[in-house]
C-alpha positions as CSV (number, residue, x, y, z in Angstrom):
1,M,37.8,131.4,0.0
2,G,35.1,132.9,-2.1
3,P,33.4,130.5,-4.6
4,L,35.9,127.8,-3.7
5,A,34.3,127.4,-0.2
6,S,31.4,125.2,-1.2
7,Q,33.6,123.1,-3.4
8,F,36.1,122.8,-0.6
9,F,33.6,121.6,2.0
10,A,32.0,119.2,-0.5
11,T,35.4,117.6,-1.1
12,I,35.9,117.2,2.6
13,Q,32.4,115.5,2.9
14,R,33.2,113.3,-0.1
15,G,36.5,112.2,1.4
16,T,38.5,112.0,-1.9
17,V,40.1,114.6,-4.0
18,S,41.7,114.8,-7.5
19,K,45.0,116.4,-8.4
20,A,43.1,119.0,-10.5
21,E,41.0,120.0,-7.5
22,L,44.1,120.3,-5.3
23,D,45.5,122.7,-7.9
24,Q,42.4,124.8,-7.6
25,F,42.7,124.8,-3.8
26,A,46.3,125.9,-3.8
27,G,45.3,129.5,-3.2
28,I,43.6,128.6,0.2
29,S,46.6,126.8,1.7
30,P,47.0,127.9,5.4
31,S,49.9,130.3,5.8
32,E,51.0,133.1,8.1
33,I,48.9,131.8,11.0
34,A,48.3,134.7,13.4
35,L,49.9,134.3,16.8
36,T,46.7,135.3,18.7
37,S,44.2,133.7,16.3
38,H,41.5,131.2,17.0
39,E,42.9,129.2,14.1
40,R,46.3,128.8,15.8
41,Q,44.6,127.6,19.0
42,L,42.5,125.1,17.0
43,Y,45.6,123.6,15.5
44,Q,47.3,123.3,18.9
45,D,44.2,121.6,20.3
46,I,44.1,119.1,17.5
47,L,47.7,118.2,18.1
48,L,48.0,118.3,21.9
49,K,44.6,118.4,23.6
50,V,43.7,115.2,25.4
51,S,40.4,113.7,24.3
52,N,38.5,110.7,25.5
53,D,37.9,109.9,21.9
54,D,41.6,109.8,21.0
55,D,42.7,106.6,19.2
56,A,46.1,105.0,19.6
57,A,47.5,106.9,16.6
58,A,46.3,110.2,17.8
59,Q,47.8,109.6,21.3
60,S,51.1,108.5,19.7
61,R,51.2,111.6,17.5
62,R,50.5,113.9,20.5
63,L,53.3,112.3,22.5
64,S,55.7,112.6,19.6
65,V,54.9,116.3,19.2
66,L,55.5,116.8,22.9
67,L,58.9,115.1,22.6
68,I,59.8,117.4,19.7
69,L,58.9,120.4,22.0
70,K,61.0,118.9,24.8
71,V,64.0,118.5,22.4
72,A,63.6,122.2,21.3
73,E,63.5,123.1,25.0
74,L,66.8,121.2,25.6
75,L,68.6,122.7,22.6
76,G,67.3,126.2,23.0
77,R,66.6,126.5,19.3
78,E,64.6,124.8,16.5
79,P,65.8,121.2,16.3
80,K,66.7,119.4,13.1
81,P,64.9,116.1,12.3
82,D,68.0,114.0,12.7
83,E,68.7,115.7,16.0
84,V,65.3,114.7,17.3
85,R,65.9,111.1,16.3
86,W,69.3,110.9,17.9
87,I,68.4,112.7,21.1
88,L,65.3,110.4,21.6
89,Y,67.6,107.4,20.9
90,A,70.5,108.5,23.2
91,G,68.4,110.2,25.8
92,C,70.7,113.3,25.6
93,D,72.1,115.7,23.1
94,D,75.6,115.3,21.5
95,Q,77.1,117.2,24.4
96,G,75.6,114.8,26.9
97,R,72.9,117.1,28.3
98,K,70.1,114.8,29.4
99,L,66.6,115.1,27.9
100,E,64.4,115.6,31.0
101,L,61.0,114.0,30.7
102,D,58.4,114.5,33.4
103,S,55.9,111.7,32.7
104,S,56.0,108.0,32.2
105,A,53.9,108.3,29.0
106,L,56.6,110.5,27.4
107,E,59.4,108.1,28.5
108,A,57.4,105.2,27.0
109,Q,57.1,107.1,23.8
110,R,60.8,107.9,23.8
111,Q,61.4,104.2,24.2
112,R,59.3,103.5,21.1
113,W,61.4,106.0,19.2
114,W,64.5,104.2,20.5
115,V,63.3,100.9,18.9
116,Y,62.4,102.7,15.7
117,H,65.9,104.3,15.4
118,A,67.7,101.1,16.5
119,N,65.8,99.2,13.9
120,D,66.9,101.7,11.3
121,L,70.5,101.4,12.5
122,S,70.3,97.7,12.0
123,H,69.1,98.2,8.4
124,V,72.0,100.6,7.8
125,A,74.4,98.0,9.0
126,L,72.9,95.2,6.8
127,E,72.6,97.5,3.8
128,S,76.3,98.4,4.1
129,L,77.1,94.7,4.1
130,L,75.0,94.4,0.9
131,K,77.0,97.2,-0.7
132,F,80.2,95.5,0.4
133,A,79.1,92.2,-1.3
134,L,78.0,94.1,-4.4
135,D,81.4,95.8,-4.7
136,N,83.1,92.5,-4.4
137,L,80.8,90.9,-6.9
138,G,81.7,93.8,-9.3
139,N,85.2,92.4,-9.5
140,F,83.9,89.4,-11.4
141,P,82.6,90.7,-14.7
142,T,81.3,87.3,-15.8
143,G,79.9,86.5,-12.4
144,T,80.9,84.1,-9.6
145,T,79.3,81.5,-7.3
146,L,78.0,82.1,-3.8
147,A,80.5,79.5,-2.6
148,R,83.3,81.7,-3.8
149,L,81.9,85.1,-3.0
150,I,80.8,84.5,0.6
151,P,84.1,83.2,2.0
152,L,85.9,86.1,0.2
153,C,83.6,88.7,1.9
154,A,83.8,87.1,5.3
155,G,87.5,86.7,5.2
156,Q,88.1,90.3,4.2
157,I,85.9,91.5,7.1
158,I,87.7,89.2,9.7
159,D,91.1,90.5,8.5
160,S,89.9,94.1,9.1
161,A,88.6,93.4,12.6
162,D,90.0,95.6,15.4
163,V,88.4,93.4,18.2
164,A,89.7,89.9,18.8
165,S,87.0,87.3,19.2
166,T,86.3,83.8,18.0
167,N,82.4,84.0,18.0
168,W,79.6,86.5,18.2
169,N,79.2,86.1,22.0
170,G,82.8,87.0,22.4
171,L,82.5,90.0,20.1
172,V,79.4,91.4,21.9
173,E,81.1,90.9,25.2
174,A,84.3,92.7,24.0
175,I,82.4,95.7,22.5
176,E,81.9,98.7,24.8
177,P,79.1,100.9,23.5
178,A,79.7,104.6,23.9
179,D,78.0,106.1,27.0
180,N,76.4,108.7,24.7
181,A,75.2,107.1,21.5
182,F,75.0,110.6,19.9
183,D,78.6,111.5,20.8
184,R,80.0,113.0,17.6
185,A,83.6,113.0,19.0
186,N,83.7,109.2,19.8
187,E,84.6,107.3,16.6
188,Y,82.8,104.2,18.0
189,S,79.5,105.8,19.0
190,D,76.4,104.7,17.3
191,W,76.2,108.1,15.6
192,S,79.8,108.0,14.3
193,L,79.6,104.4,13.0
194,S,76.3,104.9,11.2
195,Q,77.3,108.3,9.7
196,E,80.5,106.9,8.3
197,L,78.6,104.0,6.8
198,V,76.0,106.2,5.1
199,R,78.6,108.7,4.0
200,S,81.4,106.4,2.8
201,A,79.8,103.1,1.7
202,G,78.0,104.8,-1.1
203,R,75.0,103.7,-3.2
204,S,76.8,103.4,-6.6
205,D,80.2,102.9,-8.2
206,E,81.3,106.4,-7.1
207,K,82.2,105.0,-3.6
208,V,83.4,101.6,-2.5
209,C,82.5,99.9,0.7
210,T,85.9,98.7,2.0
211,P,86.4,95.8,4.3
212,E,87.1,98.3,7.1
213,L,83.7,99.8,6.6
214,A,82.1,96.4,6.5
215,W,83.7,95.6,9.8
216,K,82.2,98.9,11.2
217,A,78.8,97.6,10.1
218,I,79.4,94.4,12.1
219,R,80.6,96.5,15.0
220,L,77.4,98.6,14.9
221,L,75.3,95.4,14.9
222,A,77.2,94.1,17.9
223,T,76.7,97.5,19.7
224,L,73.0,97.3,19.1
225,H,72.9,93.7,20.3
226,K,74.7,94.6,23.5
227,R,72.5,97.6,24.2
228,I,69.4,95.4,23.9
229,K,70.9,92.9,26.4
230,S,72.6,95.2,28.9
231,E,70.0,97.9,28.9
232,E,67.1,95.5,28.8
233,R,65.4,97.1,25.8
234,D,62.1,95.5,25.1
235,V,62.2,95.5,21.3
236,A,59.7,92.6,21.1
237,A,57.0,95.0,22.5
238,E,57.2,97.0,19.3
239,L,58.4,94.5,16.7
240,A,56.9,91.2,17.6
241,R,53.7,91.9,15.8
242,F,55.4,91.9,12.4
243,D,55.7,88.7,10.4
244,P,59.5,87.9,10.7
245,D,59.5,86.3,7.2
246,A,57.9,89.3,5.5
247,F,59.4,92.0,7.7
248,R,62.9,91.6,8.8
249,S,63.7,93.8,11.8
250,L,66.1,94.3,14.6
251,L,64.2,91.7,16.5
252,S,64.4,89.0,13.8
253,E,68.1,89.7,13.2
254,V,69.0,89.6,16.9
255,K,67.2,86.2,17.1
256,F,69.4,85.0,14.2
257,L,72.6,86.2,15.9
258,D,71.6,84.6,19.2
259,K,70.9,81.3,17.4
260,N,74.4,81.3,15.8
261,A,76.2,83.2,18.6
262,T,78.7,80.3,19.4
263,E,79.7,79.5,15.9
264,N,83.1,80.6,14.6
265,L,82.9,84.2,13.7
266,D,84.0,83.8,10.1
267,D,81.2,81.1,9.7
268,L,78.7,83.4,11.3
269,L,79.6,86.3,9.0
270,G,79.3,84.0,6.0
271,K,75.8,83.0,7.1
272,L,74.9,86.6,7.8
273,I,76.0,87.9,4.4
274,E,74.5,84.9,2.5
275,E,71.2,84.4,4.3
276,R,70.3,87.8,5.8
277,V,71.7,90.0,3.1
278,I,72.1,88.4,-0.4
279,R,69.3,85.8,-0.3
280,R,67.0,88.2,1.5
281,H,67.5,90.8,-1.2
282,L,66.7,88.2,-3.9
283,W,63.6,87.2,-2.0
284,V,62.3,90.8,-1.6
285,A,63.1,91.6,-5.3
286,L,61.3,88.5,-6.4
287,R,58.2,89.5,-4.4
288,K,58.2,93.0,-5.8
289,F,58.5,91.6,-9.4
290,R,55.8,89.1,-8.8
291,Y,53.2,91.3,-7.1
292,Q,54.1,94.8,-8.3
293,R,55.9,94.1,-11.6
294,D,58.7,96.2,-10.3
295,Y,62.2,94.9,-11.3
296,T,64.5,95.8,-8.4
297,F,67.1,93.1,-8.6
298,L,70.6,94.3,-7.8
299,I,72.0,90.7,-8.4
300,E,71.0,88.3,-11.1
301,M,71.5,84.5,-10.7
302,D,71.9,82.2,-13.7
303,E,72.9,78.6,-13.5
304,G,74.4,79.0,-10.1
305,R,76.4,82.1,-10.9
306,L,75.7,85.6,-9.5
307,R,76.2,88.6,-11.7
308,L,76.1,92.2,-10.6
309,R,73.3,94.3,-12.2
310,E,73.5,97.5,-10.2
311,K,74.4,98.8,-6.8
312,D,72.7,100.3,-3.8
313,G,73.7,101.1,-0.2
314,P,72.7,102.2,3.2
315,V,70.2,105.0,3.8
316,F,68.1,106.1,6.8
317,T,64.3,106.0,6.6
318,N,62.2,109.2,6.8
319,P,59.7,109.2,9.7
320,R,58.3,112.7,8.7
321,L,59.8,114.6,11.6
322,G,60.6,117.5,9.3
323,P,56.9,118.3,8.6
324,A,56.1,118.0,12.3
325,I,58.8,120.5,13.2
326,T,57.6,122.9,10.5
327,F,54.0,122.6,11.9
328,V,54.9,123.4,15.5
329,K,56.9,126.4,14.1
330,D,53.9,127.5,12.0
331,I,51.7,127.5,15.1
332,H,54.3,129.5,17.1
333,L,55.2,126.8,19.6
334,V,58.9,126.7,18.5
335,G,61.0,129.7,17.5
336,G,64.6,130.8,17.2
337,Q,65.3,130.4,21.0
338,G,63.6,127.0,21.3
339,L,60.2,127.0,22.9
340,T,58.1,130.2,22.6
341,D,55.9,131.3,25.5
342,D,53.0,129.4,24.0
343,G,55.3,126.3,23.6
344,V,56.3,126.5,27.3
345,E,52.7,126.8,28.3
346,A,51.7,123.9,26.0
347,V,54.4,121.6,27.5
348,G,53.6,122.6,31.0
349,S,49.9,122.0,30.7
350,Q,50.3,118.3,29.7
């Protein structure tokens, strides 16, 4: 480190750093960590060693790293970030091989990842419905009213339904979720439905969200709802602490669907698109403009008429699994064949 050493440690003590200082420190970035080095062991201890002083965040990080190692063990190779998410959600890989977890703490952490991923899937479904509404709104160059747009969207979705039901309860009852949510060969698995939505609905004019795709978004919501009911998933344990007005989640949307579950399905879909998609977007965009001066409106309303401004669509969030996988590779816990000897030892010692 040479003369940068004193500056480096002074920065750590200070607790803040400038971009110019980071540029100076670029030459001392950790790389090529030796397999048998004390440095490597220190990194492993920071990530995985149990300490009485660990806070909740450190414990959660440790368990998530262990889950990544267990996924690598299952696959026999380095996992991809999206594979980790889907295996933790499904409890098995895309071939149905079960993820074996040998502690209640690891299973509880997997359940937390289940809620995270299911919540993301609900947003993918709702964002697809937003794209569907925006594509329909684009057919009215001078704008149109909600009273005209909402029945148009709901009617097109109902006409595309491949499951006969008169209300939401009937739809949830008729839906049969795939045994393996990560089954790439099953067109109605959670993976297949969400992948088609993200890939085909688009986020611009280049692709159009068709009524058939919008129906698949509804089907994905119904699948999630049924999984929560039939598998007794406790989503409230993770999501109840969030303000349902400021933070819409799988929990708040399921409560909305339960509240309106006996209404005619076309009426429910109209409410869903108007209240949970369009008006919600306008509310969020208004708050961003008011508090951040950031103009993110996709729709503009003037004298009761909606006009399209621009389009957006479904996308998964990024829980930073990629950097975590890179790190366990850098400290030689994961390699080309899955877990290394050090990785096997690290998992076995927990």
